[in-house]
N, C-alpha and C positions, 0 to 999 in steps of 0.2 A: 504494500500500500504506500503510495507516494505522499509527501507532505501536503500537496495541494488538494488532497481529498479524492483525486481521480485515481482510478486503478492504474498502476504502472504496467509496463510490458512484462509479460511472463518470462521468467528466466528458466533456461533448461536445467533440469535436475542434474546434480553432480555426476550421476551414473551416465546420463545421456551425454553430458559434455565429455566424459572420459571416453565413451564409445566413439564420439565424433573425432576426438584426437587420435584414437587408435586407428580409425579408418583413414584419417589423413596421414598418419605416420606410416601406414603400410604402403602408400603410393610410391614413395622413393624406393622401397624394396622391390616393388614390381618393375619400376623403371630400371633399377640396377640389374635385375634378372633379364630384362629385355636386352640390355647391352651385353651381358655376359652370355646370353643364349647362343649367339653365333659362334663365339669362341669355344664354348663348351661342346657344341655339336661338332665343330671341326676337330677339337682335341679327342673327342670320343671316337670319331671316324678315323683319324690319322694315327692315334697312339694306342688307345685302349683296345679297340677291336683288333688291330694287327697283333697285339701281344697275345690275346686269347686265341687268335687264329694260329699263331706260330706254335703255341702250346698244343693245340689240337693236332696240327700237322706232325709235331714231334712224337705223337703216339701212334703214328701210322708207319707202314712199310710196304714195299712193293713185293708181291708174291707172284712167282712164275710157275707155270704148270707145263705139262708135256715132257717129252724126252729131252734131257739135258737142259731143261728150263727154257726151251725155245717156244713154248706155247704162249697164249695170250696173257699178258701181265694183268694183275688185278691188285687193288689196294686193300690191305687188311690191317687189322689192329695189331700193334706191336707192343703195347704197354710201355714199359721203360727200357725196352731193348736198345733204342737209339741212344739213350743217356748212358747206358752201360758201355756201349760200343765207343762213344765219344770219350769217356773217361779212361778207357783202356788204351787209347792212342797216346803214347808217350809224348809225341811231338805237340799234340794239342795241350796237354797239361804243362809241358815246358813253356808253351807260349804264355800261359798265365804267369809263370815265374818270371819270364822275360819282361812282361809289361809291368809287373809289380816292382821289379828292380828299376825299370825305367821311371815309374812314378815316384819311387822313394828318392831318386836323385833329381829328376827333372822338375817336379812340382815345387819343392822348396826353392830351387834356384830361380824358377820363373816368378814365383810370388815375391821373393825377396827383391828381384829386379823391378817388378811392378810397384812394390811398396817404395823403393828408393826413388823411382821416377815420379811417383805421386807426391812424395814429400818434397822433392826438388821443384816440381811444378807449382806446388803450393806456395813456394817462396818467390817465384818469378812474378814480375809485374804483369798486369792484365794485358799489356800491349803485346807481349811475346807468348803468354800462356796458351792462347788459342792456337797459334801456329805450331808450337811445340806439341801440344796435345794432339792435333791432327796428324803431325808427322809420326809420332809414336804409335798412333792408332792405325796408320795407313797399312802396315803389313797384315792386319786382321782383315782388311777389305780385299786382300788378294786371295783367291781360292787356294785351298791346300795343294791341289794338283799343280797349279802354276808355280806356287812358291817352291814346291819340291823340285820341279824342273829347273827353276832358276838356281837353286842351291846345288842341284846335281851337276851343273856345269862347273861349279866351284869345287866339286869333289872328285870328278873324273880325271885321272892322270892323263897328261898330254893335251888336255883342254883347259884345265883350271889354271888361271894365272897365280892363284894362291900356291898351288903345288910347284909352279915354276920358281916363284920367289923363295919358297922354303927350300927347294932343291939347290938354289944358288947359295943358300946359307948353310948347306950341308945336312939338311933334314930331308928325309924321304917318308912323309906321312902317307898312310894308306887309309883314307877316310872311309872307304867302302869295304874294308877288310872285316873279317869275322869279329875281331875284338873291338872295332871302332865304329861299325855302322850303326849300332844302337845309339851311341852318343851323337853321331852325325844327325840321326833322326831327332834326337832330343834338342839339338841346336836349332833345327828348323821349327819345331813346335814352340820353343821359347821365343823365337823371332816372330812367330805368327801371333801368339796369344798374350805376350807380356803387355802390349798396349791395351788390349781389351780388358784385362784384369786391372790395369792401371786406372782406367776410366771408372770402374766400379769403386775402387778405393778412393779416388779423388772426389767422387760424388759424396762419399761418406764424410770426407774431410770438409767439404763445403757446408755440410749440415752442422758442424760443430759451432756452438755459439762463440762469437768473437770475444765475449766478456771473459772467457776462460784464458784466452791468449793475453788479453790486457792485464788480467790479474797475475798471470805468470810473469809478464814483463815487469810489472810493478815489484814483484817479489825478487826480481833480479835473475830470473831464469834466462839462459841464453838459448840460441836456436837448437843446440843438441839436447839440452834438458827438456825443452818444450816438445821436441819430437819424441823423445824416449818416454816421458812421463805423462804427456797429454795426448798427443796425436796418435801414437801407435796403440795405446790402450783403447782409445775411443773408436778406432777403425777396426776393432776386433770382429764385429759382425760382418763387415765387408770381407775380411780375410777368411772367415769361416765359409761364407758364401762362395768365394772364388776357389777355396780348397775343395769344396764339394763338386763344383763344376769341373775342376781339374781332375778329380778322381774319376768322375764319369767319363770325361774325355780321354783319359789315359786308357781305360778299359776298352774304349771304342777305337783305339789307334788303328787306322786303316789306310788312308790315302797316301801318307808319306812312304810307308814300306812297300805299298803296291807299286808306286811309281819308281822307287829306287830299285825294285826287284829286277828291272830291265838292265841295270848297269852294276848291280851288286849281287854276285853269286851267293853271298852269305845270307841274303834274304830269301827264305824258302816260302813255299805255299802255306806252311804252318807257323810262320814267324810270329804272328799274333793270333789270338783266338778269333778275332773278327775276320782276319784274312783267311783262316782255316775254314770258317763257315762259308765265306764267299766262294772259295774254290770248290768246296763240296757241292754248293748249289748250282754254280754256273759252269764249272769245268768237269766235274764228275757226275753231274745230273742226279745227285742224291739230295733232294730237297728235304726229305724227312730227317736225315742225319744233320743237315745244316740247321734245320729248325731247332733240333735238340741242343746243338751247340750254341745257338743264339739265346735260347732260354737259359742255359747255364751261365752264359756271359751276363745276361741281364740280372740274374739272381746274385752273382758275385759282385757286380757293380752296386746293386741295391744294398747288400750286406755291408760292403765297405763304406758306402756313403752314410747309411744310418748308424753304423758302428762309430764312425768319426763324429757324427753329430751327438751321439749318446755320450761319448767321452768328453766332448766339449761341454755339454750340458751338465754332466756330473762334476766337472772341474769348476764350472761357474757356481754351482750350488755349494761346493765345499769352500769356495772363496768367500761366500756370503756368511 
């Protein structure tokens, strides 16, 4: 009732107002799902469905009938026979050991280089930072096949100017030999992806409040102390993310050894697990064994990635 004696406008009950807000608040959710829908559909079609289809194919095998197996082939259920056959291949298992050794050495070197570049770029004036950032990122824009061909010219004896210069100095390096080709591949991968990881780290650096740097400067901290005690601890999430990406990429090592295989006899068809699955599928026409190897590779990559994340999470909880 209003003070003028006239009845005032009716006010909605609290429950009704709450329902109105709830209905209004649900609209942004529907809009968000409308934007996410195309991506989720593409992700489902391009990632999830192929994984389940590969697992389904890994449970099959080709069965032949007739004398000496010359009859009409048919596809039958194999169970886990393909997995057993893949794990019995010593060269396939050795490929996992090779890429694990590759990752243990290459990933820390690459991320350390990316971190150093990011810290240096953070100190450069804005006038030059954009140019340097684009220069460091440029190798990532070159496809892996092209990058490997370019580096291959620097590795092949008789073609490489690097070999010629080192030969004049009394050195005879064999970049494509059995003992060195893995590290030659590591050099290519570092050159390709250091700039990409640098951008992720520097994006994290740009999100650090400037007040922290000003407080450190007032307390007398120099550039080294600021980097070690403020910048590096605060970019830990970016380092964790880039490490996970690098672990997955290491397990998927494929393009570089495939291209170098033409000029490096040490690179065999089973040099990496991914390469082994590729040759089984497209050279040996054994799609079902290749599917089993692909599933094993995916499981190992998942276990290593989640294992690393669990270790990091456990360490963060213990620090708190």
